PATOR-616344 format. One record per residue (C-alpha): residue number from 1; residue in one letter; x, z, y. Coordinates in Angstrom, 1 decimal. Last residue first. Layout:
residues N
   resi   resn       px       pz       py
    NUM      A        X        Z        Y
...
***
This chain:
residues 126
   resi   resn       px       pz       py
    126      A     12.6      6.2     21.7
    125      V     15.9      6.4     23.4
    124      L     16.4      8.2     26.7
    123      A     18.4      7.0     29.7
    122      Q     18.7      9.4     32.5
    121      N     16.8      8.7     35.8
    120      T     16.1     12.4     36.5
    119      S     12.5     11.9     35.8
    118      D     13.2     10.5     32.3
    117      S     14.4      7.0     31.8
    116      C     13.6      4.4     28.9
    115      I     15.0      2.9     26.3
    114      S     13.2      1.1     23.4
    113      I     14.1      0.3     19.9
    112      V     11.8     -1.5     18.0
    111      Y     11.1     -1.1     14.2
    110      N      8.6     -3.7     12.8
    109      V      7.0     -3.3      9.5
    108      N      5.1     -6.1      8.1
    107      V      2.9     -5.7      5.2
    106      S      1.7     -8.4      2.7
    105      L     -1.8     -8.5      1.6
    104      L     -2.1     -6.7     -1.6
    103      S     -5.6     -5.4     -1.1
    102      S     -7.0     -9.1     -0.5
    101      A     -5.3    -10.2     -3.8
    100      V     -6.5     -7.6     -6.0
     99      D    -10.0     -8.0     -4.9
     98      S     -9.8    -11.7     -5.3
     97      I     -8.4    -11.3     -8.9
     96      I    -10.9     -8.7     -9.7
     95      D    -14.1    -10.8     -9.0
     94      F    -16.5     -8.2    -10.5
     93      M    -19.6    -10.4    -10.6
     92      I    -18.3    -12.6    -13.3
     91      L    -17.9     -9.5    -15.4
     90      E    -21.7     -8.5    -15.2
     89      K    -22.8    -12.4    -15.6
     88      L    -20.6    -12.5    -19.0
     87      R    -22.3     -9.1    -20.2
     86      S    -25.7    -10.8    -19.4
     85      H    -24.8    -14.0    -21.0
     84      L    -23.7    -12.2    -24.3
     83      S    -27.0    -10.0    -24.3
     82      N    -29.0    -13.0    -23.9
     81      V    -27.1    -15.3    -26.5
     80      S    -27.7    -12.3    -29.2
     79      R    -30.9    -13.7    -30.4
     78      T    -29.5    -17.2    -30.8
     77      V    -26.4    -15.7    -32.7
     76      D    -28.6    -14.0    -34.9
     75      C    -30.8    -16.9    -35.7
     74      A    -27.7    -19.1    -36.4
     73      I    -26.4    -16.5    -39.0
     72      A    -23.8    -13.9    -38.2
     71      S    -20.4    -13.1    -39.2
     70      S    -17.9    -15.5    -37.5
     69      L    -19.8    -16.2    -34.4
     68      L    -20.9    -12.6    -33.7
     67      T    -17.5    -11.2    -34.4
     66      E    -15.8    -13.6    -32.1
     65      S    -18.2    -12.9    -29.4
     64      Y    -18.0     -9.3    -29.8
     63      Q    -14.0     -9.6    -29.7
     62      L    -14.1    -11.6    -26.6
     61      L    -16.5     -9.4    -25.0
     60      S    -14.4     -6.3    -25.9
     59      E    -11.2     -8.1    -24.4
     58      L    -13.0     -9.0    -21.3
     57      A    -14.1     -5.4    -20.8
     56      A    -10.5     -4.1    -21.6
     55      V     -9.2     -6.6    -19.1
     54      H    -11.6     -5.3    -16.6
     53      Q    -10.7     -1.9    -17.0
     52      E     -7.1     -2.5    -16.9
     51      V     -7.5     -4.4    -13.5
     50      G     -9.3     -1.5    -12.3
     49      Q     -6.8      1.0    -13.2
     48      T     -4.2     -1.2    -11.7
     47      M     -6.0     -1.4     -8.5
     46      V     -6.2      2.4     -8.4
     45      K     -2.6      2.7     -9.3
     44      L     -1.7      0.4     -6.4
     43      Q     -3.5      2.1     -4.0
     42      K     -1.9      5.5     -4.8
     41      V      1.5      3.8     -4.5
     40      R      0.4      2.2     -1.3
     39      K     -0.5      5.8      0.2
     38      V      2.6      7.2     -0.9
     37      K      4.8      4.7      0.5
     36      F      2.9      4.6      3.9
     35      S      3.6      8.5      4.0
     34      E      7.3      8.0      3.1
     33      V      7.7      5.4      5.8
     32      E      6.0      7.6      8.2
     31      S      8.3     10.5      7.4
     30      L     11.4      8.4      8.0
     29      L     10.1      7.1     11.3
     28      K      9.7     10.7     12.5
     27      V     12.8     12.2     11.0
     26      R     14.8      9.0     12.7
     25      G     12.8      9.5     16.1
     24      H     13.7     13.3     16.2
     23      E     17.4     12.5     15.5
     22      V     17.3      9.8     18.3
     21      A     15.9     12.4     20.5
     20      A     18.4     15.0     19.6
     19      I     21.2     12.5     19.8
     18      L     20.2     11.5     23.4
     17      K     19.6     15.3     24.6
     16      D     23.2     16.0     23.2
     15      A     24.5     13.0     25.1
     14      S     23.0     14.0     28.3
     13      T     24.5     17.7     27.8
     12      N     27.7     16.2     27.2
     11      I     27.7     14.0     30.0
     10      E     26.7     16.7     32.2
      9      G     29.3     19.1     31.0
      8      K     31.9     16.3     31.3
      7      I     30.8     16.0     34.8
      6      A     31.0     19.7     35.8
      5      T     34.5     19.9     33.9
      4      S     35.6     16.9     36.3
      3      W     34.3     18.6     39.2
      2      T     36.4     21.4     38.7
      1      M     35.1     25.1     37.3
***
């Protein structure tokens, strides 16, 4: 075997190691991105359900108020004010807008390529 064949073999071996390291990094990063996506989608579904429940409660309260005002006499309205007030206080306690806003903070993902050397001073990509 000539010295050029030995050098070519070393070059190919080093290149194969780098390719394997890059491929491993790629697979790991893609897996992390998919995991983050699944987690975020679940989080969004939970928030969507919360918002839908809040909207349903608001619609129910509005319908109750309209029914009360249109079909009741003054003394019925007066008696129902406490109930209506309690339901409003309950809805106000759940500040759905700030909950959603705080949960949907922007996400920054940074990918940085780093090159280091192993014990034989061969460059490795991570």
